[in-house]
C-alpha positions as CSV (number, residue, x, y, z in Angstrom):
1,M,116.8,-3.6,-44.3
2,H,113.6,-3.5,-46.2
3,E,113.3,-4.2,-49.9
4,P,112.2,-1.4,-52.1
5,Q,108.6,-1.1,-52.5
6,T,106.7,-1.4,-56.0
7,R,104.6,1.4,-57.4
8,S,101.3,0.2,-56.0
9,D,103.0,-0.4,-52.5
10,D,104.3,3.2,-52.8
11,T,100.7,4.5,-53.0
12,Q,99.4,2.3,-50.2
13,I,102.2,3.5,-47.9
14,L,101.6,7.2,-48.8
15,E,98.2,6.7,-48.1
16,K,98.7,4.9,-44.7
17,C,101.1,7.8,-43.8
18,R,98.5,10.4,-44.6
19,E,96.1,8.4,-42.5
20,I,98.4,8.3,-39.5
21,E,98.9,12.2,-39.7
22,L,95.0,12.7,-39.9
23,L,94.5,10.3,-36.8
24,S,97.1,12.3,-34.9
25,K,95.4,15.4,-35.9
26,Q,92.3,14.0,-34.5
27,L,94.1,13.0,-31.2
28,Y,95.4,16.5,-30.9
29,L,92.0,18.1,-31.4
30,F,90.6,15.9,-28.8
31,F,93.2,17.2,-26.3
32,A,92.3,20.8,-27.4
33,D,88.7,20.3,-26.7
34,L,89.9,18.5,-23.3
35,Y,91.5,21.8,-22.4
36,A,89.2,24.2,-23.9
37,A,89.0,26.1,-20.6
38,D,92.7,27.2,-20.9
39,T,93.1,29.0,-24.0
40,D,96.9,28.7,-24.2
41,I,96.9,25.0,-24.0
42,K,94.0,24.7,-26.3
43,E,95.8,27.0,-28.8
44,L,98.9,24.8,-28.4
45,W,97.0,21.5,-29.2
46,T,95.2,23.3,-32.1
47,K,98.4,24.4,-33.5
48,T,99.8,20.9,-33.3
49,A,96.8,19.4,-34.9
50,D,97.2,22.0,-37.8
51,E,100.7,20.8,-38.4
52,E,99.5,17.3,-38.6
53,Q,97.0,18.4,-41.3
54,H,99.9,20.2,-43.0
55,H,101.9,16.9,-42.9
56,A,99.0,15.0,-44.3
57,D,98.7,17.5,-47.1
58,H,102.4,16.9,-48.1
59,F,101.2,13.2,-48.3
60,T,98.3,14.1,-50.5
61,L,100.6,16.0,-52.7
62,A,103.1,13.3,-52.9
63,L,100.3,10.9,-54.2
64,K,99.1,13.3,-56.8
65,M,102.9,13.8,-58.1
66,K,104.2,10.3,-57.5
67,K,103.8,9.5,-61.2
68,N,106.4,12.2,-62.0
69,L,108.6,11.6,-59.3
70,S,111.3,8.9,-59.0
71,M,111.3,7.8,-55.6
72,T,112.1,4.6,-53.6
73,L,110.4,4.2,-50.2
74,H,112.0,2.3,-47.5
75,V,108.9,2.2,-45.1
76,D,107.7,-1.1,-43.4
77,M,104.1,-1.3,-44.5
78,Q,103.3,-3.5,-41.5
79,R,104.7,-1.0,-39.0
80,A,102.6,1.9,-40.6
81,V,99.5,-0.4,-40.2
82,F,100.3,-1.1,-36.7
83,I,100.9,2.6,-35.8
84,A,97.5,3.4,-37.6
85,V,95.6,0.9,-35.7
86,E,97.3,1.7,-32.3
87,L,96.2,5.4,-32.9
88,E,92.7,4.5,-33.8
89,K,92.5,2.4,-30.5
90,L,93.8,5.3,-28.5
91,L,91.3,7.8,-30.1
92,H,88.6,5.2,-29.3
93,N,89.6,5.0,-25.8
94,C,89.9,8.5,-25.3
95,H,86.4,9.2,-26.7
96,K,85.1,6.3,-24.3
97,T,86.5,7.5,-21.3
């Protein structure tokens, strides 16, 4: 079980979670471009990317409102950083190949 985060840690975690959502969006847009010839598949990946943007927007809103919210986050920052780094590597490899 993780200890509750401090206010500054909350900001970092919310920002990292938003980053993960935006990286996921980029990955799905990559897949949409990959399947551009098939409109149904492209539309599916594009819609999925839009959903990730929507999730990122929620984190943006939480960051703006966090001063007025009483919340305790139970997120492992190291795990969030690991996920973001792995998504960045995956995106890099996708573009490279």
